[in-house]
C-alpha positions in Angstrom: -0.2 -0.2 -0.1 1.2 3.3 -0.8 2.4 5.9 2.1 -0.6 8.5 0.8 -3.6 5.1 1.3 -1.3 4.5 4.8 -2.0 8.2 6.0 -5.6 8.5 4.7 -6.3 5.4 6.4 -4.9 6.2 10.1 -6.7 9.9 9.8 -9.6 8.4 8.9 -9.4 5.7 11.7 -8.6 8.3 14.0 -11.5 10.8 13.3 -14.3 8.3 12.1 -18.0 8.4 11.2 -18.8 11.3 13.5 -15.7 12.9 12.9 -16.5 13.4 9.2 -20.4 14.0 9.8 -19.6 16.8 12.0 -17.7 18.0 9.0 -21.1 18.7 6.9 -24.0 19.4 7.0 -27.6 17.6 5.9 -28.4 20.4 3.5 -24.7 20.7 2.0 -24.8 16.8 1.2 -28.7 16.9 -0.5 -27.1 19.8 -2.7 -24.1 18.1 -3.7 -26.1 14.6 -4.5 -28.3 17.1 -7.1 -25.1 18.8 -8.3 -23.7 15.2 -8.7 -27.0 13.5 -10.6 -27.2 16.4 -13.1 -23.5 16.2 -13.8 -23.6 12.3 -14.4 -27.0 13.3 -16.8 -28.7 10.3 -16.4 -25.9 7.6 -16.2 -26.8 4.3 -14.4 -23.9 2.3 -13.0 -21.9 4.4 -10.9 -18.2 4.0 -8.9 -18.5 6.3 -5.8 -14.3 6.5 -5.1 -13.3 7.4 -1.8 -16.8 7.1 -0.8 -16.6 6.9 2.6 -19.9 6.1 5.1 -22.0 6.8 2.1 -22.9 10.2 2.4 -23.5 10.3 -1.3 -23.3 6.4 -2.8 -26.7 6.0 -0.5 -28.9 8.8 -1.6 -27.6 7.9 -5.4 -28.7 4.4 -4.8 -32.1 5.7 -3.4 -32.3 7.4 -7.0 -32.1 4.3 -8.6 -28.3 4.7 -9.9 -26.2 0.9 -9.4 -23.7 2.2 -7.2 -20.2 0.8 -6.0 -18.5 2.0 -3.4 -14.4 1.7 -2.4 -12.7 3.1 0.4 -9.4 2.7 2.3 -10.6 3.3 5.5 -12.3 -0.4 6.9 -14.2 1.5 9.6 -15.8 4.0 6.8 -16.6 0.9 4.6 -18.4 -0.8 7.6 -20.4 2.3 8.7 -21.3 2.4 5.2 -22.6 -1.2 5.0 -24.5 -1.1 8.4 -26.3 1.9 7.3 -27.3 0.7 3.6 -28.6 -2.5 5.4 -30.8 -0.2 7.8 -32.2 1.4 4.5 -32.5 -1.6 2.5 -30.0 -0.5 0.1 -27.5 -2.3 -2.0 -24.3 -1.1 -3.0 -21.5 -3.0 -3.5 -18.9 -2.2 -1.2 -14.8 -2.8 -1.2 -11.7 -1.9 0.7 -9.3 -0.9 -1.3 -6.3 2.3 -2.8 -8.1 4.4 -5.6 -4.2 3.7 -7.4 -5.1 0.4 -8.1 -8.9 -0.3 -8.5 -10.2 -3.7 -8.5 -12.7 -3.5 -11.4 -12.4 -4.6 -14.9 -12.0 -2.5 -18.1 -15.3 -0.3 -18.9 -17.3 -1.4 -15.6 -18.9 2.1 -15.1 -20.5 4.6 -16.7 -19.6 7.3 -14.2 -16.6 7.9 -11.5 -17.2 10.3 -8.7 -13.9 10.9 -6.5 -15.6 13.9 -4.3 -14.7 15.8 -0.9 -11.0 16.3 -1.5 -10.0 13.0 -1.6 -8.1 12.7 -4.4 -5.8 15.7 -2.7 -4.8 13.0 -0.5 -2.5 11.6 -3.0 0.6 13.9 -2.1 2.8 11.3 -4.9 2.6 12.5 -8.8 2.9 9.1 -9.6 0.1 8.1 -7.1 -2.4 10.9 -8.6 -1.2 9.5 -12.5 -2.0 6.3 -11.3 -5.6 6.9 -10.3 -6.4 9.0 -13.4 -5.4 6.4 -15.1 -7.3 3.6 -13.6 -10.3 6.4 -13.4 -10.0 6.3 -17.3 -10.0 2.8 -17.7 -12.9 1.8 -15.7 -15.0 4.3 -17.6 -17.5 2.9 -20.4 -16.9 4.7 -23.3 -19.1 8.0 -23.3 -18.9 7.9 -19.4 -17.7 10.5 -17.2 -15.8 11.3 -14.0 -15.8 14.2 -11.7 -13.1 14.8 -9.3 -13.6 18.0 -7.0 -11.6 19.3 -4.3 -11.0 22.9 -2.7 -9.7 26.3 -4.7 -6.4 27.4 -3.8 -4.2 30.3 -5.1 -0.8 30.6 -5.0 1.3 30.9 -2.2 1.9 33.4 -0.4 5.3 34.5 1.8 4.0 34.3 4.9 2.4 30.3 4.2 5.2 29.2 2.8 7.5 31.0 6.0 5.0 29.1 8.8 5.0 26.3 7.2 1.5 25.9 5.6 2.7 25.6 2.0 5.3 22.8 1.3 6.8 20.5 -1.3 6.8 20.9 -4.9 5.7 24.5 -6.2 4.4 24.6 -2.4 1.2 22.7 -3.4 1.3 20.7 0.1 -1.5 22.8 2.6 -2.1 22.2 6.0 -5.6 23.4 7.0 -6.7 23.7 11.1 -10.5 22.3 11.4 -12.8 23.8 13.6 -12.8 20.4 16.0 -9.0 21.3 16.6 -7.7 19.0 14.1 -5.7 19.8 11.1 -5.4 17.9 7.7 -3.1 18.0 4.8 -3.7 18.5 1.2 -2.4 18.6 -2.1 -3.4 21.5 -4.0 -4.7 21.4 -7.9 -5.5 23.5 -10.5 -5.6 23.8 -14.4 -2.3 23.7 -14.4 -1.6 20.6 -12.7 -4.6 18.9 -13.6 -3.4 19.4 -16.8 -0.2 17.7 -16.5 -1.8 14.4 -15.0 -4.6 14.4 -17.8 -1.9 14.4 -20.5 0.9 11.9 -18.9 -2.4 9.5 -18.5 -2.8 10.1 -22.0 -6.7 11.6 -21.9 -7.6 14.5 -24.1 -11.2 15.1 -23.2 -11.5 17.2 -19.9 -11.8 20.0 -18.2 -11.0 22.3 -15.0 -13.7 24.5 -13.6 -14.7 26.4 -10.3 -18.5 26.1 -9.3 -20.4 26.3 -6.4 -20.7 22.7 -4.6 -22.5 22.3 -1.5 -22.7 26.2 -0.5 -18.2 26.1 -1.4 -16.5 27.5 -4.6 -14.7 24.5 -5.5 -12.5 22.9 -8.7 -13.7 19.9 -10.5 -12.0 18.1 -12.7 -14.4 16.3 -15.3 -12.9 13.6 -17.8 -15.3 12.4 -20.7 -14.2 8.6 -22.5 -14.2 8.6 -25.8 -17.6 7.3 -27.4 -15.8 4.5 -29.1 -12.6 3.5 -27.6 
């Protein structure tokens, strides 16, 4: 297992489901589900990559999608399974890394990777592997949506106080209201374009939009209609 995956697994084992739920609201989640459904445009089979406890996977299944959820954290997957059972929803759950997906080629109409999950990959090799894997499991004409925070160039103060580190100062530490901190890799149009080029992806776009009451960065990948 790669270092980023180990870090994420340890972080979410400590944070737990309750800690994650405290960082969102039902209203925000409902708005995100609506945005996802609009972007999926009727596509039926969906992989929720880094699905957590199923905050998006469960409502998508309720809406009639065929959903699979994969996450690196056993505790979150266990919670998702329990919630699905309570609601009598059938979802295929798996524990694994986004860098090496346990699915066949052309398996999904859509892949979603939300809530900054992709930004927990710090190595460019991991990032490229994940983009390649997402592209591999998309059916012809499929779509992938990766969502994350919007950040600008590092300031001198951010560099001096250690908030921004790493290559191009793209690794940022964020303090949360629960007195915990998280570390993420910052993406923008330049970095996403570099990753897509390395993965051989031509049809993609990077844009900012309102997303559950926040301004967020979206990478949208389209699989060729005939591949």
